C-alpha positions in Angstrom: -78.0 37.9 119.3 -76.3 41.1 118.3 -73.5 39.1 116.6 -76.1 37.1 114.7 -77.8 40.3 113.4 -74.5 41.8 112.4 -73.6 38.6 110.5 -76.9 38.6 108.8 -76.6 42.3 107.9 -73.1 41.8 106.4 -74.3 38.8 104.5 -77.2 40.6 102.9 -75.0 43.6 102.0 -72.6 41.4 100.2 -75.4 39.8 98.3 -76.9 43.2 97.4 -73.5 44.4 96.1 -73.2 41.3 94.0 -76.7 41.8 92.5 -75.9 45.5 91.7 -72.6 44.5 90.0 -74.2 41.8 88.0 -77.1 44.0 87.0 -74.7 46.6 85.6 -72.8 43.9 83.6 -76.1 42.5 82.3 -77.3 46.0 81.2 -74.0 46.7 79.5 -74.1 43.3 77.7 -77.6 43.8 76.6 -76.8 47.2 75.2 -73.8 46.0 73.4 -75.5 42.9 71.9 -78.5 45.0 70.6 -76.0 47.4 69.0 -74.1 44.6 67.4 -77.3 43.1 66.0 -78.1 46.3 64.3 -74.7 46.9 62.8 -74.2 43.2 61.8 -70.6 43.2 63.1 -69.0 43.1 66.5 -67.4 46.4 67.6 -63.9 45.6 68.8 -64.0 48.2 71.5 -67.4 46.9 72.7 -66.0 43.4 72.9 -62.9 44.5 74.9 -65.2 46.5 77.2 -67.6 43.5 77.7 -64.7 41.2 78.4 -63.1 43.7 80.9 -66.3 44.4 82.8 -67.3 40.7 82.7 -64.0 39.6 84.1 -64.3 42.2 86.8 -67.8 41.1 87.6 -66.7 37.4 87.6 -63.9 38.3 89.9 -66.2 40.2 92.3 -68.7 37.4 92.2 -66.1 34.8 93.1 -64.7 37.1 95.9 -68.2 37.9 97.2 -69.4 34.3 97.0 -66.3 33.2 99.1 -67.2 35.9 101.6 -70.8 34.8 101.8 -69.8 31.2 102.1 -67.3 32.0 104.9 -69.9 34.1 106.8 -72.4 31.4 106.4 -70.1 28.7 107.8 -68.8 31.0 110.6 -72.3 31.7 111.7 -73.7 28.2 111.2 -75.2 28.1 114.7 -77.3 31.1 113.8 -78.3 30.2 110.2 -81.8 29.2 111.2 -82.5 32.7 112.6 -80.8 34.2 109.5 -83.0 32.1 107.2 -86.1 33.4 108.8 -85.1 37.0 108.2 -83.8 36.3 104.7 -87.2 34.9 103.6 -88.6 38.4 104.2 -86.4 39.7 101.3 -88.3 40.1 98.0 -88.0 36.7 96.5 -88.2 38.1 93.0 -85.1 40.2 93.5 -83.1 37.3 94.9 -84.0 35.1 91.9 -83.1 37.9 89.5 -79.8 38.3 91.2 -79.1 34.6 90.9 -79.9 34.5 87.2 -77.9 37.6 86.5 -74.9 36.2 88.3 -75.0 33.0 86.3 -75.4 34.9 83.0 -72.5 37.3 83.9 -70.2 34.4 84.6 -71.2 32.6 81.4 -70.6 35.7 79.3 -67.3 36.6 81.0 -65.8 33.3 80.0 -67.4 32.4 76.7 -68.8 35.7 75.4 -71.9 34.0 74.0 -75.4 32.9 75.1 -75.4 29.9 72.8 -74.0 27.7 75.6 -76.6 28.5 78.2 -78.5 25.1 78.0 -75.3 23.0 78.2 -73.9 24.9 81.2 -77.2 24.7 83.1 -77.4 21.0 82.4 -73.9 20.5 83.8 -74.5 22.7 86.8 -77.5 20.6 87.7 -75.3 17.5 87.5 -72.7 19.0 89.8 -75.4 20.1 92.3 -76.7 16.5 92.4 -73.2 15.4 93.2 -72.9 18.0 96.0 -75.8 16.8 98.1 -73.7 16.8 101.3 -72.7 20.5 100.8 -76.3 21.4 100.1 -77.3 19.6 103.3 -74.9 21.6 105.4 -76.0 25.0 103.9 -79.7 24.2 103.5 -80.6 26.1 106.7 -79.4 29.2 104.8 -82.5 29.1 102.6 -82.4 31.0 99.3 -79.0 32.6 100.1 -77.4 29.2 100.4 -78.7 28.2 97.0 -77.2 31.3 95.4 -73.9 30.5 97.0 -74.0 26.9 95.8 -74.8 27.8 92.2 -72.0 30.3 92.0 -69.4 28.0 93.7 -70.5 25.1 91.5 -70.2 27.1 88.3 -66.7 28.4 89.2 -65.6 24.9 90.1 -67.0 23.5 86.9 -65.0 25.9 84.7 -61.8 25.8 86.7 -61.2 22.3 87.9 -64.2 19.9 87.6 -64.2 16.9 85.4 -67.2 18.5 83.7 -64.9 21.1 82.2 -64.3 18.6 79.3 -67.8 19.6 78.0 -66.4 23.1 77.2 -63.1 22.0 75.8 -64.1 22.8 72.2 -65.1 26.4 72.9 -63.2 29.0 71.0 -61.8 30.4 74.2 -59.3 27.6 74.2 -56.0 27.9 72.3 -56.3 24.3 71.3 -60.0 23.3 70.9 -60.8 19.6 71.5 -62.6 19.2 68.2 -59.4 20.3 66.3 -57.5 17.5 68.1 -60.2 15.0 67.4 -59.9 15.9 63.7 -56.1 15.7 63.8 -56.2 12.2 65.3 -58.8 11.1 62.8 -56.5 12.2 60.0 -53.7 10.2 61.6 -55.8 7.1 61.4 -56.7 7.8 57.8 -53.0 8.3 57.0 -52.2 4.9 58.5 -55.0 3.3 56.4 -53.7 5.0 53.2 -50.1 3.9 54.0 -51.2 0.3 54.3 -53.1 0.5 51.0 -50.1 2.2 49.2 -47.5 -0.2 50.5 -49.3 -3.5 49.8 -50.2 -4.7 46.3 -53.9 -5.6 46.1 -56.8 -5.8 43.6 -59.4 -4.7 46.2 -59.6 -3.9 49.9 -62.1 -4.4 52.6 -62.1 -2.3 55.7 -63.5 -3.8 58.9 -63.9 -1.5 61.8 -64.8 -1.8 65.5 -63.1 1.4 66.6 -63.8 3.1 70.0 -66.3 6.0 70.1 -64.7 9.4 70.7 -66.7 10.0 73.9 -65.3 6.8 75.3 -61.8 7.9 74.4 -62.1 11.4 75.8 -63.8 10.2 79.0 -60.9 7.8 79.7 -58.4 10.6 78.9 -60.3 13.0 81.3 -60.3 10.6 84.2 -56.6 9.6 83.5 -55.2 13.2 83.9 -57.7 14.1 86.6 -56.7 11.0 88.7 -60.1 11.2 90.3 -59.1 14.2 92.4 -59.0 16.9 89.7 -55.2 16.9 89.8 -55.2 18.5 86.3 -58.1 20.5 84.9 -59.6 19.2 81.7 -61.1 22.4 80.3 -58.0 23.4 78.3 -55.6 21.5 76.2 -51.8 21.9 76.1 -49.3 20.2 73.8 -48.6 17.8 76.7 -52.3 17.0 77.2 -52.8 16.6 73.5 -50.0 14.0 73.4 -51.7 12.2 76.3 -55.0 12.2 74.5 -53.3 10.7 71.4 -51.7 8.0 73.6 -55.1 7.1 75.0 -56.6 6.9 71.5 -53.9 4.6 70.2 -53.8 2.5 73.3 -57.5 2.0 72.8 -57.5 1.4 69.0 -55.4 -1.0 67.0 -55.0 -1.3 63.2 -54.0 -4.6 61.6 -54.1 -6.0 58.1 -53.6 -9.1 56.0 -53.7 -10.0 52.3 -55.8 -13.0 51.1 -56.1 -14.5 47.6 -59.7 -15.2 46.7 -61.5 -16.4 43.6 -63.4 -13.7 41.8 -67.1 -14.5 41.2 -66.9 -13.0 37.7 -65.9 -15.3 34.8 -63.5 -13.4 32.4 -63.3 -14.0 28.6 -60.6 -13.2 26.1 -62.3 -13.1 22.6 -64.5 -16.2 22.5 -62.4 -18.2 25.0 -63.4 -18.4 28.6 -60.5 -17.9 31.0 -62.5 -19.0 34.0 -62.4 -17.1 37.3 -59.6 -14.8 38.3 -57.6 -14.9 41.5 -57.8 -11.6 43.3 -55.6 -10.2 46.1 -57.9 -8.8 48.8 -56.3 -6.4 51.4 -58.2 -6.8 54.7 -57.7 -3.8 57.0 -59.1 -4.3 60.5 -59.6 -1.8 63.3 -60.3 -3.1 66.8 -60.7 -1.4 70.1 -60.4 -2.1 73.8 -63.5 -1.8 76.0 -63.9 0.9 78.6 -63.3 -1.7 81.3 -60.1 -2.9 79.6 -58.8 0.7 79.4 -59.6 1.4 83.1 -57.7 -1.8 84.1 -54.8 -1.0 81.8 -54.4 2.4 83.5 -55.1 1.1 87.0 -57.9 3.5 87.5 -59.0 4.0 91.1 -62.6 4.0 92.3 -63.0 7.8 91.8 -61.7 7.7 88.3 -64.0 4.9 87.4 -66.9 6.9 88.8 -65.8 9.9 86.7 -65.8 7.9 83.5 -69.3 6.5 84.0 -70.6 9.9 85.0 -69.3 11.5 81.8 -70.8 8.8 79.7 -74.2 9.2 81.3 -76.9 9.5 78.6 -78.0 12.9 79.9 -74.8 14.4 78.3 -75.2 12.8 74.9 -76.1 16.0 73.1 -73.2 17.9 74.8 -70.7 15.3 73.5 -71.7 16.2 69.9 -70.4 19.7 70.6 -67.2 18.5 72.2 -66.3 16.2 69.3 -67.4 18.3 66.3 -67.2 21.8 67.7 -70.8 22.7 67.1 -72.5 25.3 69.3 -73.1 23.8 72.8 -76.7 22.5 73.0 -77.4 23.2 69.4 -75.7 20.7 67.0 -75.1 22.0 63.5 -75.5 19.5 60.6 -73.2 21.5 58.3 -70.4 21.8 61.0 -70.6 18.1 61.7 -70.4 17.2 58.0 -67.4 19.6 57.5 -65.6 18.0 60.3 -65.5 14.7 58.3 -63.8 16.1 55.2 -60.9 13.9 54.1 -62.4 10.6 55.5 -61.5 7.7 53.3 -63.3 4.4 53.2 -66.5 5.4 55.0 -65.6 4.3 58.5 -67.2 4.9 61.1 -70.4 5.5 59.1 -71.1 2.0 57.8 -70.1 0.4 61.1 -72.5 2.7 62.9 -75.2 1.7 60.5 -74.6 -2.0 61.3 -72.4 -3.3 58.4 -69.4 -5.4 59.3 -67.3 -4.1 56.3 -67.3 -1.3 53.8 -70.3 -0.8 51.6 -71.5 2.1 49.4 -71.8 4.8 52.0 -73.0 8.1 50.5 -76.5 7.7 52.0 -75.1 6.2 55.2 -72.8 9.2 55.6 -75.8 11.6 55.3 -77.8 9.5 57.8 -74.8 9.4 60.2 -74.4 13.2 60.2 -78.1 13.6 60.9 -77.9 11.1 63.7 -75.0 13.0 65.3 -77.1 16.1 65.3 -80.0 14.2 67.0 -82.3 14.4 64.0 -83.0 10.7 63.6 -83.9 10.3 67.3 -86.3 13.3 67.0 -87.9 11.7 63.8 -86.9 14.7 61.7 -84.7 12.6 59.5 -84.7 9.0 58.1 -81.9 6.4 58.6 -81.3 5.1 55.1 -78.5 3.3 53.3 -80.2 3.2 49.9 -80.5 6.5 48.0 -84.0 5.7 46.6 -85.2 4.9 50.2 -84.2 8.4 51.3 -86.1 9.9 48.3 -89.2 8.0 49.1 -89.1 8.9 52.8 -88.9 12.7 52.1 -91.6 12.4 49.5 -93.9 10.7 52.1 -93.1 13.5 54.6 -94.0 16.1 52.0 -90.4 17.5 52.2 -89.4 16.7 48.6 -88.4 19.4 46.1 -87.8 19.0 42.4 -84.6 20.0 40.6 -86.0 23.5 39.9 -85.9 24.3 43.6 -83.2 26.7 44.9 -81.8 24.9 47.9 -80.7 26.2 51.3 -77.8 25.3 53.6 -78.7 22.0 55.3 -80.9 20.7 52.5 -80.2 17.2 51.1 -79.3 17.0 47.4 -79.8 13.9 45.3 -78.1 13.1 42.0 -78.9 11.0 38.9 -75.6 10.4 37.1 -77.1 8.2 34.3 -80.1 10.6 33.9 -82.4 7.6 33.7 -84.8 8.6 36.5 -83.1 6.6 39.2 -81.2 8.5 41.9 -77.6 7.3 42.3 -75.9 9.5 44.9 -76.7 11.9 47.8 -75.0 14.7 49.7 -75.6 17.7 51.9 -76.0 21.3 50.7 -73.4 23.4 52.4 -74.4 26.7 50.8 -75.6 28.4 47.5 -73.7 31.3 46.1 -73.5 32.9 42.6 -75.6 30.3 41.0 -73.4 27.5 42.4 -74.4 24.8 44.9 -71.6 23.8 47.3 -72.0 20.3 48.8 -70.5 18.0 51.3 -70.6 14.4 50.1 -69.6 11.0 51.4 -68.2 8.2 49.1 -67.1 10.6 46.4 -64.4 8.3 45.0 -64.4 6.7 48.4 -63.7 10.0 50.2 -65.7 12.6 52.0 -65.3 15.8 49.9 -66.6 19.3 49.3 -67.8 19.7 45.7 -69.7 22.3 43.6 -72.3 22.2 40.8 -74.1 24.7 38.6 -77.5 25.4 40.1 -79.0 24.2 36.8 -76.9 21.0 36.5 -78.7 18.2 34.7 -77.4 15.5 37.1 -79.3 17.0 40.0 -82.3 14.7 40.6 -84.0 16.8 43.4 -83.8 17.9 46.9 -85.1 17.2 50.4 -85.8 20.2 52.7 -86.2 18.6 56.2 -87.9 20.5 59.0 -85.1 20.6 61.5 
């Protein structure tokens, strides 16, 4: 009985020390953040101090959590008695200590609060997967929950398959979204090479490429081998090469040239020359399914389970952050659009919309970006392929502004090239500076480009200002 009380006392002291350390870190972080907000810039010394203290706090938390866990396991026979005494502790203090611990660990690693929702979501998923551990420690009451949360968070960031959800954070030397952009450009270069080395009158791009979340999930399980053999949070040059291999194993580009009769009848003077024979370059992109890839790499049962867990719909919003580098849990329409600069031919936008081959894709591009940000699903944005349809939707929603309006970042801009009262083109407003409107547009000479216009340009038809 004396041994049990001593164990309980030591456990409570460790927890108390943890709460004090985290509280100090939380206070320092709050002070620094308030100061930064007033000065509108980040003080370098403050950042270094926050990082130093946060790392110390994280280190202490990990050390203390291990001690708590060890004490809990060593005294498993007495946990029920310990639990009865622990419940007498002020519950409010315990809950505050737990919240401060989680916040300290988040800030020590990422230095920002914008990832809170994504991390909490992933922690919940890990806890669901650790039911057996919870069962063992459940007799420890609130203390056991604190220990589990800390252990899960540390495991998530260091070695768990869920680390992939934080691979685009700026803490990484090679962010995942940069590699995604690099591989996308490789595919575009291959398409351009095919176009430049084959004589043709017109081309048609048909695409059925794999989604990036499928590619990255296969990659994660491949290097993890189901047992977390390699962590997936960070990317090295070797891992980047592995990701590229997975992508090109999963996607294949082929092409062929066909001679077809043009529907248009040509005339020279008053003489009809009949229909013209045109050379059409068909470029096709096909992908292997998830099951085909798992079989190709001889995935074991644990790897297959990892893939399906990562592709669970509950993580759909987090995948946007991984692929495009937007703030975790808060997709940014501008950041997503900027990540597509350089795209040629409009794939994967028109294939996402439902077309089998390339069509005019300026409106489809805008819709695709909005969809990636979750705006179509939330009914804040229409899915439209015709420019006029988009105008009509925003007018119906009372979100339409005429050409005299001064737009803001994220507004949608419509153009009338012919100035005949019929909109011809649409893009996204990136920013407005010095009486110039900077835009991101799809299908500008068949490319995704950044462009600029005078704020009083007579080709501007009007704007939509959605409520995001």
